[in-house]
Structures are given as C-alpha cells and as structure tokens.
C-alpha positions as semicolon CSV with decimal commas, in nm:
position;residue;x (nm);y (nm);z (nm)
1;M;-1,247;0,386;-2,309
2;A;-0,954;0,483;-2,086
3;P;-0,829;0,216;-1,844
4;L;-0,950;0,225;-1,484
5;A;-0,737;0,222;-1,167
6;Y;-0,888;0,159;-0,823
7;I;-0,673;0,301;-0,541
8;T;-0,728;0,284;-0,166
9;G;-0,582;0,531;0,082
10;A;-0,609;0,800;-0,184
11;S;-0,669;1,103;0,038
12;S;-0,300;1,169;0,108
13;G;0,057;1,045;0,077
14;I;0,147;0,769;-0,167
15;G;-0,217;0,701;-0,258
16;Q;-0,285;1,056;-0,367
17;A;0,050;1,080;-0,548
18;L;-0,041;0,765;-0,742
19;A;-0,380;0,915;-0,826
20;V;-0,207;1,224;-0,967
21;R;0,027;1,008;-1,175
22;F;-0,247;0,784;-1,316
23;L;-0,464;1,086;-1,393
24;A;-0,177;1,253;-1,581
25;A;-0,141;0,937;-1,789
26;G;-0,505;0,954;-1,896
27;W;-0,652;0,685;-1,671
28;R;-0,994;0,691;-1,512
29;L;-0,982;0,663;-1,134
30;A;-1,188;0,497;-0,862
31;L;-1,057;0,645;-0,538
32;V;-1,120;0,507;-0,191
33;A;-1,054;0,679;0,140
34;R;-1,188;0,682;0,493
35;R;-1,172;1,063;0,486
36;G;-1,417;1,110;0,204
37;D;-1,456;1,485;0,255
38;A;-1,083;1,548;0,220
39;L;-1,064;1,337;-0,093
40;Q;-1,372;1,500;-0,246
41;G;-1,206;1,839;-0,206
42;W;-0,902;1,714;-0,396
43;I;-1,123;1,563;-0,669
44;D;-1,307;1,894;-0,712
45;E;-0,974;2,074;-0,761
46;Q;-0,876;1,848;-1,052
47;Q;-1,152;1,973;-1,283
48;A;-1,135;1,641;-1,465
49;A;-1,374;1,540;-1,742
50;P;-1,705;1,388;-1,628
51;G;-1,673;1,019;-1,553
52;T;-1,297;1,038;-1,497
53;L;-1,295;1,043;-1,117
54;A;-1,523;0,869;-0,868
55;L;-1,507;0,859;-0,488
56;Y;-1,600;0,560;-0,274
57;P;-1,575;0,649;0,098
58;A;-1,482;0,337;0,294
59;D;-1,272;0,218;0,587
60;V;-1,048;-0,075;0,495
61;R;-1,067;-0,199;0,857
62;D;-1,440;-0,255;0,805
63;V;-1,472;-0,555;0,573
64;A;-1,836;-0,478;0,491
65;S;-1,745;-0,118;0,407
66;I;-1,448;-0,185;0,180
67;T;-1,604;-0,478;-0,005
68;A;-1,917;-0,267;-0,062
69;A;-1,695;0,003;-0,213
70;G;-1,553;-0,250;-0,456
71;R;-1,898;-0,369;-0,559
72;A;-2,009;-0,008;-0,607
73;C;-1,713;0,052;-0,838
74;L;-1,808;-0,254;-1,043
75;A;-2,165;-0,129;-1,075
76;I;-2,080;0,234;-1,154
77;Q;-1,748;0,232;-1,341
78;G;-1,696;-0,132;-1,430
79;L;-1,413;-0,377;-1,364
80;P;-1,080;-0,201;-1,302
81;D;-0,767;-0,281;-1,498
82;V;-0,553;-0,215;-1,189
83;V;-0,639;-0,238;-0,819
84;V;-0,387;-0,081;-0,580
85;A;-0,431;-0,183;-0,216
86;N;-0,236;0,108;-0,076
87;A;-0,412;0,200;0,249
88;G;-0,193;0,131;0,550
89;I;-0,086;0,254;0,892
90;S;0,245;0,253;1,079
91;I;0,261;0,293;1,458
92;G;0,537;0,205;1,703
93;F;0,475;-0,109;1,908
94;D;0,597;-0,233;2,248
95;T;0,497;-0,585;2,352
96;A;0,545;-0,489;2,718
97;E;0,255;-0,243;2,692
98;V;-0,084;-0,411;2,706
99;A;-0,250;-0,119;2,525
100;D;-0,026;-0,181;2,225
101;L;-0,196;-0,514;2,160
102;D;-0,488;-0,310;2,028
103;V;-0,238;-0,123;1,808
104;M;-0,121;-0,453;1,662
105;R;-0,482;-0,551;1,592
106;A;-0,547;-0,219;1,415
107;I;-0,233;-0,255;1,203
108;Y;-0,321;-0,609;1,096
109;E;-0,683;-0,517;1,026
110;T;-0,567;-0,230;0,806
111;N;-0,254;-0,361;0,636
112;N;-0,350;-0,726;0,594
113;I;-0,721;-0,800;0,622
114;G;-0,793;-0,464;0,459
115;M;-0,575;-0,557;0,163
116;A;-0,746;-0,891;0,108
117;A;-1,087;-0,724;0,144
118;T;-0,982;-0,461;-0,112
119;F;-0,898;-0,728;-0,368
120;Q;-1,190;-0,960;-0,291
121;P;-1,466;-0,800;-0,504
122;F;-1,246;-0,799;-0,814
123;V;-1,054;-1,128;-0,815
124;R;-1,315;-1,361;-0,965
125;A;-1,430;-1,104;-1,221
126;M;-1,071;-1,044;-1,333
127;Q;-1,011;-1,417;-1,357
128;Q;-1,323;-1,458;-1,569
129;R;-1,214;-1,169;-1,795
130;G;-0,864;-1,313;-1,819
131;S;-0,681;-0,992;-1,731
132;G;-0,612;-0,748;-1,450
133;R;-0,340;-0,629;-1,218
134;L;-0,352;-0,648;-0,836
135;V;-0,094;-0,433;-0,655
136;G;-0,014;-0,488;-0,288
137;M;0,175;-0,216;-0,102
138;A;0,432;-0,386;0,119
139;S;0,750;-0,223;0,256
140;V;1,121;-0,279;0,290
141;A;1,035;-0,299;0,661
142;G;0,882;-0,638;0,584
143;I;1,225;-0,786;0,504
144;R;1,352;-0,797;0,863
145;G;1,206;-0,693;1,198
146;L;1,313;-0,352;1,329
147;P;1,317;-0,275;1,704
148;G;1,006;-0,087;1,815
149;H;0,839;-0,156;1,485
150;G;0,735;-0,517;1,535
151;A;0,367;-0,492;1,443
152;Y;0,428;-0,294;1,125
153;C;0,722;-0,510;1,013
154;A;0,522;-0,826;1,076
155;S;0,224;-0,689;0,883
156;K;0,438;-0,602;0,582
157;A;0,616;-0,938;0,590
158;A;0,268;-1,089;0,576
159;V;0,182;-0,869;0,278
160;I;0,486;-1,001;0,091
161;S;0,391;-1,365;0,155
162;Y;0,022;-1,304;0,088
163;C;0,089;-1,137;-0,248
164;E;0,323;-1,419;-0,345
165;S;0,049;-1,671;-0,271
166;L;-0,210;-1,464;-0,455
167;R;0,021;-1,435;-0,757
168;G;0,036;-1,812;-0,789
169;E;-0,341;-1,841;-0,758
170;C;-0,414;-1,575;-1,020
171;R;-0,144;-1,645;-1,279
172;P;-0,331;-1,933;-1,451
173;F;-0,619;-1,695;-1,523
174;G;-0,413;-1,417;-1,680
175;V;-0,431;-1,192;-1,371
176;S;-0,098;-1,055;-1,245
177;V;0,005;-0,953;-0,895
178;L;0,271;-0,696;-0,812
179;T;0,428;-0,662;-0,469
180;L;0,559;-0,307;-0,421
181;L;0,813;-0,245;-0,144
182;P;0,870;0,126;-0,083
183;G;1,173;0,239;0,109
184;Y;1,140;0,571;0,286
185;V;0,888;0,807;0,124
186;H;0,811;1,154;0,257
187;T;0,445;1,131;0,358
188;P;0,238;1,213;0,669
189;L;0,308;0,852;0,774
190;T;0,685;0,912;0,796
191;A;0,686;1,279;0,897
192;Q;0,735;1,201;1,267
193;N;1,009;0,941;1,225
194;R;1,297;1,019;1,461
195;Y;1,565;0,823;1,278
196;A;1,756;0,862;0,953
197;M;1,571;0,772;0,632
198;P;1,838;0,686;0,373
199;F;1,755;0,705;0,001
200;S;1,422;0,872;0,084
201;L;1,197;0,990;-0,199
202;S;0,924;1,247;-0,237
203;S;0,579;1,095;-0,282
204;S;0,566;1,218;-0,644
205;D;0,904;1,065;-0,727
206;F;0,793;0,737;-0,575
207;A;0,465;0,752;-0,769
208;D;0,650;0,798;-1,099
209;R;0,861;0,488;-1,035
210;A;0,569;0,288;-0,901
211;F;0,357;0,376;-1,206
212;R;0,625;0,234;-1,435
213;A;0,637;-0,085;-1,229
214;I;0,256;-0,117;-1,221
215;T;0,219;-0,070;-1,596
216;G;0,516;-0,296;-1,667
217;R;0,567;-0,666;-1,608
218;S;0,726;-0,669;-1,263
219;S;0,591;-0,903;-0,997
220;Y;0,815;-0,766;-0,718
221;R;0,976;-0,423;-0,702
222;V;1,168;-0,236;-0,433
223;I;1,164;0,143;-0,477
224;P;1,419;0,298;-0,488
225;W;1,658;0,034;-0,617
226;Q;1,920;0,136;-0,359
227;M;1,686;0,015;-0,085
228;G;1,653;-0,309;-0,277
229;V;2,028;-0,359;-0,246
230;A;2,014;-0,266;0,123
231;A;1,727;-0,512;0,176
232;W;1,921;-0,790;0,002
233;L;2,222;-0,722;0,226
234;M;2,010;-0,706;0,541
235;R;1,840;-1,034;0,457
236;G;2,178;-1,206;0,446
237;L;2,323;-1,056;0,764
238;P;2,376;-1,294;1,057
239;N;2,157;-1,204;1,354
240;A;2,451;-1,078;1,562
241;A;2,558;-0,836;1,287
242;F;2,200;-0,723;1,223
243;D;2,140;-0,659;1,594
244;A;2,464;-0,461;1,623
245;L;2,370;-0,250;1,320
246;F;2,041;-0,139;1,476
247;K;2,159;-0,115;1,838
248;G;2,055;0,218;1,987
249;R;1,838;0,315;1,691
250;P;1,550;0,542;1,800
251;R;1,218;0,361;1,815
252;K;0,913;0,443;1,608
253;H;0,666;0,669;1,789
254;R;0,404;0,474;1,982
255;Q;0,041;0,579;1,974
256;G;-0,001;0,883;2,197
257;D;0,369;0,979;2,198
258;A;0,438;1,349;2,154
C-alpha cells in the first residue's frame, strides 16, 4: 500500500502545494483544513483513485476538533508515515494595543498548541510501530525577533524549541522529527507584506524542496538555503547591528489594517 501523509492547513498555500507534491509522488493523503468546503472542491478536481484522498475538516485552534481529526484518520486510513503540522497564521502585533493581546493568543493557539494537538493522536502509535516522521513548520522568523512581528516570531521560535525537544523524546523509538524553516514563500499569508522578501519562492518550488527534506534524513532544514545563510548571519549579529539593519523597516499588517 502507498505511504500516507497527514497534512494540516491543506486548503491553500504551502499546505496545498505539499499535497500536490505528495500526490504526484504516489502517496495517499489525509488532508485537514478549517475550510472544508474549499478543500473538498480541490480534492474533487484531482480525480484521484478511490482511497487516495480523504478530508478531515478541523480547526487546529480547537484541541478537541484537531485531535478528533487525527483519531478519525487512524480509524479510516490507518497510521500515517508522515504528519506535517503546517497550519499557521501570521498577523502584525503591537504590544501597545490591548486588542492585539487577543491576536497573540490566536497565533499561539494556532502555531503552537495547534501543532502539538496535531501530533498528539499519532505519537504513541508511531512509537509503538517504531517508525514515523513528524514535521513541524517553523520559520526563519523564529531565529530573531522582527519589529512589528513579535507574536509570530515568538511563536515560531517556540516551534523550533518544541520540535527539538520532541525529536529527543521520539528518537529512541525510531520516530524522527523534522523542523522546517521556510524563508519567504508566495502564499496568501505573505501576499500583503509591505517589505522586501529576498530569496522568495513560489509555493510549488518550496514544496519540491520540502518534499526532499521530508523524505530524506534531515532533522532541521531552512528553505531556501540562502535564507539559511542569512539566518546564521543574523543569529550572530550584535544587537546594535541587528537593530540598525531593521531600522525603519515597514511593519507587518495588524489585524484590520487596510
């Protein structure tokens, strides 16, 4: 039987591009999205063989919803070979605005708690089987904090640390963990960015590179590699130099901005 990939946030952007790439490689897919109708329309267009594609509508911010989706996948399609916790949101954040505290909560619930809840139904079963691959979608933005982007950067820094911890917990059981750090990828999430996006990729180009990393042996991968070099340099910059580099940079759109 073909291997099975479970992907959240599959209705658009990186998630859907990954679904296309896995499908082209002959994988079966368990696809999760809050917008189930939109994803079902895409599934219908694929005209895939029966049993190849399954939809599990769920909101990763709702722990009961996303863990139920995982259990449904186990019951209907079986234990995945790969689980990609891709669903995420990015919204500008200003600590001076009290309303933005709710934005921070939504970002953490989606990008962090949602990721752990995505993995939860599968971890013990993978450990008992002695194989499996858990993929956490972080970001180069998790390397250092960018002005106006504090909640998102903090959430992705947490993803990096969380996946590192999870990797150590799962390794003794034969289960691997990959932390993926995209640079700039052209998706609906980045379409409104009002600043330069160096080394940016199309979602399909990113998916090709991510697929190779997922099916390989990497435990940590920055895509594209040029952003990996930039991240390494940024990590080593003294604070004064880092602050000067980003002085005057346009801020990420806040919720409700035009």
